[in-house]
C-alpha positions in Angstrom: -20.2 5.1 79.5 -17.6 2.5 78.9 -14.0 3.3 78.3 -11.6 0.9 76.7 -7.9 0.8 77.5 -5.1 -1.1 75.8 -3.1 -3.3 78.0 0.7 -3.7 77.5 1.4 -6.3 74.7 -2.3 -6.6 73.8 -1.8 -5.4 70.2 1.2 -5.9 67.9 3.7 -3.2 67.9 6.5 -2.3 65.5 7.2 -0.1 62.5 5.6 -2.5 60.1 2.3 -3.0 61.9 2.1 0.7 62.9 2.6 1.9 59.3 0.1 -0.6 57.9 -2.5 0.4 60.5 -1.9 4.1 60.1 -2.3 3.8 56.3 -5.5 1.8 56.6 -6.7 4.2 59.2 -6.1 7.2 57.0 -8.0 5.6 54.1 -11.0 4.6 56.2 -11.0 7.8 58.3 -12.4 5.8 61.2 -9.7 7.0 63.6 -7.7 10.2 63.9 -4.7 10.4 61.6 -2.2 10.3 64.5 0.3 7.6 65.2 0.3 5.6 68.4 2.7 6.5 71.1 5.2 3.8 70.5 6.7 3.0 67.1 9.4 0.7 68.5 9.4 -3.1 68.8 7.5 -4.4 71.8 10.4 -6.6 72.7 12.4 -3.6 74.1 11.9 -4.0 77.9 13.1 -0.6 78.8 10.2 1.0 76.9 7.5 -1.4 77.9 5.9 0.8 80.5 5.6 3.8 78.1 4.6 1.8 75.1 1.7 0.0 76.9 -0.4 3.1 77.2 -1.8 4.7 74.0 -1.3 8.4 73.7 -4.1 10.3 71.8 -4.4 13.9 71.0 -6.9 16.0 72.9 -9.4 15.7 70.1 -9.7 11.9 70.6 -13.1 10.8 71.9 -12.6 8.1 74.5 -15.8 6.5 73.4 -14.4 5.5 70.1 -13.6 1.8 70.0 -10.0 0.6 70.2 -8.2 -0.5 67.0 -8.5 -4.2 66.2 -6.1 -6.8 67.5 -4.9 -7.7 64.0 -3.6 -5.8 61.0 -6.5 -4.3 59.1 -7.2 -5.4 55.6 -5.9 -3.0 52.9 -9.3 -2.4 51.5 -8.8 1.3 51.0 -5.6 0.8 49.0 -7.0 -0.8 45.9 -9.0 2.1 44.4 -6.0 4.4 44.9 -3.7 1.9 43.1 -5.9 2.1 40.0 -5.6 5.8 39.9 -1.9 6.3 40.5 1.3 4.9 39.2 3.4 3.0 41.8 6.3 4.9 43.3 9.7 3.5 42.5 13.2 4.4 43.6 14.2 4.1 39.9 12.0 6.2 37.7 10.3 4.1 35.0 10.8 5.0 31.4 7.9 7.2 30.3 5.4 5.5 28.0 5.5 6.8 24.5 2.6 6.9 22.1 3.2 5.5 18.7 3.3 8.3 16.2 3.4 8.6 12.5 2.2 6.1 9.9 2.4 3.1 12.2 -0.1 4.6 14.6 -2.4 5.7 11.8 -2.4 2.3 10.2 -3.0 0.6 13.5 -6.0 2.8 14.1 -7.4 2.1 10.7 -6.9 -1.6 11.2 -8.9 -1.5 14.4 -11.7 0.4 12.7 -11.7 -2.0 9.8 -12.2 -4.9 12.2 -15.2 -3.1 13.7 -17.1 -2.1 10.6 -15.9 -4.5 8.0 -15.4 -3.7 4.4 -16.6 -0.1 4.7 -13.2 0.9 6.1 -11.3 -0.9 3.4 -11.8 2.0 1.1 -10.5 4.4 3.7 -7.5 2.3 4.2 -6.7 2.5 0.5 -7.1 6.2 0.4 -4.6 6.5 3.2 -2.0 4.0 1.9 -2.2 4.6 -1.8 -4.6 4.2 -4.7 -3.1 1.0 -5.9 -3.6 -0.9 -2.6 -5.9 -3.9 -3.0 -8.5 -4.5 -0.3 -8.2 -8.1 0.9 -9.8 -10.0 3.7 -10.7 -13.5 4.9 -14.1 -14.8 3.9 -15.3 -14.2 7.5 -15.0 -10.4 7.1 -18.3 -9.0 6.2 -18.7 -6.2 3.6 -22.4 -6.4 3.8 -24.3 -4.3 6.4 -25.3 -6.3 9.5 -29.0 -5.8 8.8 -28.7 -7.4 5.4 -25.9 -9.9 6.1 -26.4 -13.3 4.4 -28.9 -12.1 1.9 -28.5 -11.8 -1.9 -30.0 -8.4 -1.8 -27.4 -7.3 0.8 -24.5 -8.7 -1.3 -25.8 -7.1 -4.5 -26.2 -3.7 -2.9 -22.7 -3.7 -1.3 -20.8 -5.2 -4.3 -22.6 -4.1 -7.5 -21.0 -0.6 -7.5 -17.6 -2.2 -7.9 -18.6 -4.4 -11.0 -18.2 -2.8 -14.4 -19.1 -3.6 -18.0 -16.3 -3.8 -20.5 -16.7 -3.3 -24.3 -13.6 -4.3 -26.3 -13.2 -3.4 -30.0 -10.8 -5.3 -32.2 -10.4 -6.1 -35.9 -12.7 -9.1 -35.4 -15.6 -7.0 -34.0 -16.7 -6.1 -30.6 -17.0 -8.2 -27.4 -18.7 -7.5 -24.1 -17.5 -8.7 -20.7 -17.3 -7.7 -17.1 -14.7 -6.6 -14.7 -14.0 -5.9 -11.0 -12.6 -2.6 -9.6 -9.8 -3.5 -7.2 -8.2 -0.1 -6.5 -9.4 3.4 -6.1 -7.0 4.4 -8.8 -9.1 2.6 -11.4 -7.4 -0.8 -11.7 -9.8 -3.5 -13.0 -9.3 -7.2 -13.1 -11.0 -9.2 -15.9 -10.5 -12.2 -18.2 -7.7 -12.1 -20.8 -10.2 -13.3 -23.4 -12.4 -10.3 -22.8 -9.8 -7.8 -23.9 -7.5 -10.0 -26.0 -6.3 -8.2 -29.2 -8.5 -5.1 -28.4 -7.6 -1.8 -30.1 -10.0 0.2 -27.9 -11.6 -0.5 -24.5 -14.6 1.3 -22.9 -15.7 0.7 -19.4 -19.1 1.5 -18.1 -19.5 2.0 -14.3 -22.5 1.0 -12.3 -23.7 4.6 -12.3 -23.9 4.5 -16.1 -20.8 6.7 -16.8 -18.3 5.5 -19.3 -14.5 5.8 -19.4 -11.8 4.7 -21.7 -9.2 2.2 -20.4 -5.9 0.7 -21.3 -4.4 -2.7 -20.9 -1.8 -2.8 -18.1 -0.9 -6.5 -18.4 -2.2 -9.9 -19.6 -1.6 -13.5 -18.5 -3.2 -15.8 -21.1 -2.1 -18.9 -19.2 -4.3 -17.9 -16.3 -6.9 -16.1 -18.5 -6.4 -12.9 -16.5 -5.9 -9.3 -17.6 -5.5 -6.0 -15.7 -6.8 -2.8 -17.2 -6.8 0.7 -15.8 -9.2 3.6 -16.3 -7.9 6.7 -17.9 -8.8 9.8 -15.9 -10.4 7.6 -13.3 -13.0 9.5 -11.2 -12.6 9.9 -7.4 -14.9 7.9 -5.1 -14.7 4.6 -7.0 -16.2 1.7 -5.0 -13.5 -0.9 -4.6 -14.3 -4.6 -4.2 -12.8 -6.6 -1.3 -10.9 -9.7 -2.4 -11.6 -12.7 -0.2 -9.8 -15.9 0.5 -10.7 -18.8 -1.9 -9.0 -21.4 0.3 -11.8 -21.1 2.7 -14.5 -21.8 0.1 -16.4 -25.1 0.6 -18.8 -27.1 -1.6 -22.3 -26.0 -0.9 -21.4 -22.4 0.1 -23.9 -19.9 -1.2 -22.6 -17.5 -3.8 -23.7 -14.5 -5.9 -22.6 -13.7 -9.4 -22.7 -10.2 -10.8 -21.8 -9.2 -14.4 -23.2 -8.0 -17.8 -24.6 -11.0 -19.6 -25.6 -10.0 -23.2 -24.9 -6.4 -22.2 -27.4 -6.4 -19.4 -25.3 -4.4 -17.0 -25.4 -5.3 -13.3 -27.2 -8.6 -13.6 -27.3 -10.5 -10.3 -27.7 -14.3 -10.0 -27.2 -16.6 -7.1 -26.5 -20.3 -6.4 -23.9 -22.4 -4.6 -20.4 -23.7 -5.1 -20.9 -27.0 -6.9 -17.3 -28.3 -6.9 -13.7 -27.2 -6.3 -10.5 -27.6 -8.3 -12.1 -28.3 -11.7 -9.5 -28.5 -14.5 -10.9 -26.1 -17.1 -9.1 -25.6 -20.3 -9.5 -22.4 -22.4 -7.9 -21.1 -25.5 -4.9 -18.7 -25.4 -5.2 -17.9 -29.1 -6.5 -14.4 -29.7 -8.0 -15.1 -33.1 -9.8 -18.1 -31.7 -11.5 -16.1 -29.1 -12.3 -13.2 -31.4 -13.9 -15.6 -33.9 -16.2 -17.1 -31.2 -17.1 -13.7 -30.0 -18.0 -12.5 -33.5 -20.1 -15.6 -34.1 -22.0 -15.1 -30.9 -23.4 -11.8 -32.0 -21.0 -9.5 -30.2 -20.8 -11.0 -26.8 -20.1 -14.6 -27.8 -19.3 -17.7 -25.7 -15.7 -18.4 -24.9 -14.9 -22.1 -25.8 -13.5 -24.3 -23.1 -12.6 -27.9 -22.5 -13.5 -30.2 -19.6 -13.0 -33.9 -19.2 -11.6 -34.2 -22.7 -14.6 -32.6 -24.3 -14.9 -29.2 -26.0 -17.8 -26.9 -25.1 -19.2 -23.8 -26.8 -16.9 -24.2 -29.8 -13.4 -25.2 -30.8 -10.7 -24.2 -28.3 -8.0 -24.4 -31.0 -4.5 -25.8 -30.7 -3.2 -23.2 -28.1 -4.8 -23.8 -24.7 -4.1 -23.4 -21.0 -5.6 -25.2 -18.1 -6.4 -23.9 -14.6 -8.1 -25.0 -11.4 -11.6 -23.5 -11.2 -14.5 -23.1 -8.8 -17.6 -24.6 -10.3 -21.0 -22.9 -9.5 -24.6 -23.3 -10.5 -25.2 -19.6 -10.3 -26.4 -18.6 -13.7 -23.6 -17.4 -16.0 -24.1 -16.3 -19.6 -22.0 -14.7 -22.3 -20.9 -11.3 -21.0 -20.4 -12.6 -17.4 -16.8 -13.3 -18.2 -14.5 -11.2 -16.0 -17.3 -10.6 -13.5 -17.4 -11.5 -9.8 -18.3 -14.6 -7.9 -19.0 -13.4 -4.4 -19.5 -15.1 -1.0 -22.4 -14.1 1.3 -20.2 -11.7 3.2 -19.6 -9.6 0.1 -16.0 -10.8 -0.6 -14.9 -11.6 -4.1 -13.9 -15.3 -4.2 -13.6 -15.8 -7.9 -13.5 -14.2 -11.4 -16.1 -15.8 -13.6 -14.5 -17.1 -16.8 -16.4 -19.9 -18.5 -19.9 -21.3 -18.8 -21.5 -24.3 -20.6 -24.4 -23.7 -22.9 -26.5 -26.7 -23.9 -27.3 -25.3 -27.3 -25.8 -23.0 -30.0 -25.6 -19.4 -28.9 -27.8 -18.3 -31.8 -30.7 -20.5 -30.9 -33.6 -19.4 -28.7 -32.8 -22.2 -26.2 -29.2 -21.0 -25.6 -28.4 -20.0 -22.0 -27.0 -21.1 -18.7 -27.7 -24.7 -17.5 -26.0 -24.2 -14.1 -22.5 -25.1 -15.1 -20.2 -22.1 -14.6 -16.6 -21.8 -13.7 -14.6 -19.1 -11.9 -10.9 -18.5 -11.4 -10.2 -18.6 -7.6 -9.4 -15.2 -6.2 -6.2 -16.4 -4.6 -4.9 -17.2 -8.1 -5.7 -13.6 -9.1 -4.0 -12.1 -6.1 -0.9 -14.1 -6.7 -0.8 -12.8 -10.3 -1.3 -9.1 -9.6 2.4 -8.2 -9.4 3.0 -9.9 -12.7 0.0 -8.2 -14.4 1.1 -4.8 -13.1 4.5 -5.4 -14.6 3.0 -6.1 -18.0 1.9 -9.7 -17.6 3.5 -13.0 -18.6 2.6 -12.3 -22.3 4.8 -9.2 -22.5 
């Protein structure tokens, strides 16, 4: 049996070293939790004889190895530091949890980032029925399993697209619209509801409701209508960011061409910033609608030429997205959608190669949509009655 003794001066002494060793010893439990005999600096000559011999309690086994000749690494301290707050002579200010609406909105925002557009509706329910759901084009409203597919976009967005029937002295016209708030606000084209004495809206579930015009802006060919006695649980579209749209991006169009509710077509963005000119004259639009057998084709100009009829003397021009997704009479006011399910435009004009009354009439892949950023910038004006009020 070998016994080990510590010679005078063999190991460092002092309060700092003793404390560090004792703490490390306590964490590792390799040695008894008792301090060594001397806690004074080794440089004190009067105590050198007493401090050179370690003093252990009676329970110490002499076979245990001596402590190392260097300060042990503080391996045992790290886990403890993660579990406890550091002790300070000046008490730190207690952390406070955010309470009230700020905390609630922050929680909803985090959830929205995790699940995409599905939480956008919850956000509106919490913050008010007239809150519009918006997102960047990178935010996906489409379920992950169907992301990037026309079927996935159609399934996610179709419930927020409606058919609009407007009755006026000139007859009846049919168009489309997009539900933008859970309170029943719907964005559409001005020419769809221009001069209407009565408006009926049919939801994707087949139920019909009356609506009233909130505001119109003929210079942008936009109108805001609102359902009367809007039902609960309306599916609200998410408005994207049209500045991120690129030529060649895949898109989906949903509307009610010729009264065929919920028709889905697809294509790409063919061009950006097309200067499209449309009529702002109510009678001009009503005349074209009546001639078109109820749904009609809204006349427009492009490149100095008139299409689908005479635009009249009162016109307005806006920058449009061009698409080859099939658009036909009745698609006006409907949605142009990116592959994440975000609305990037409101379909407003289409070119038909032949007269609307002939059997060869129809889309030839030249459609135009008002960029959604133009719509978002105009919402406050429309809610206040529009620029035409």
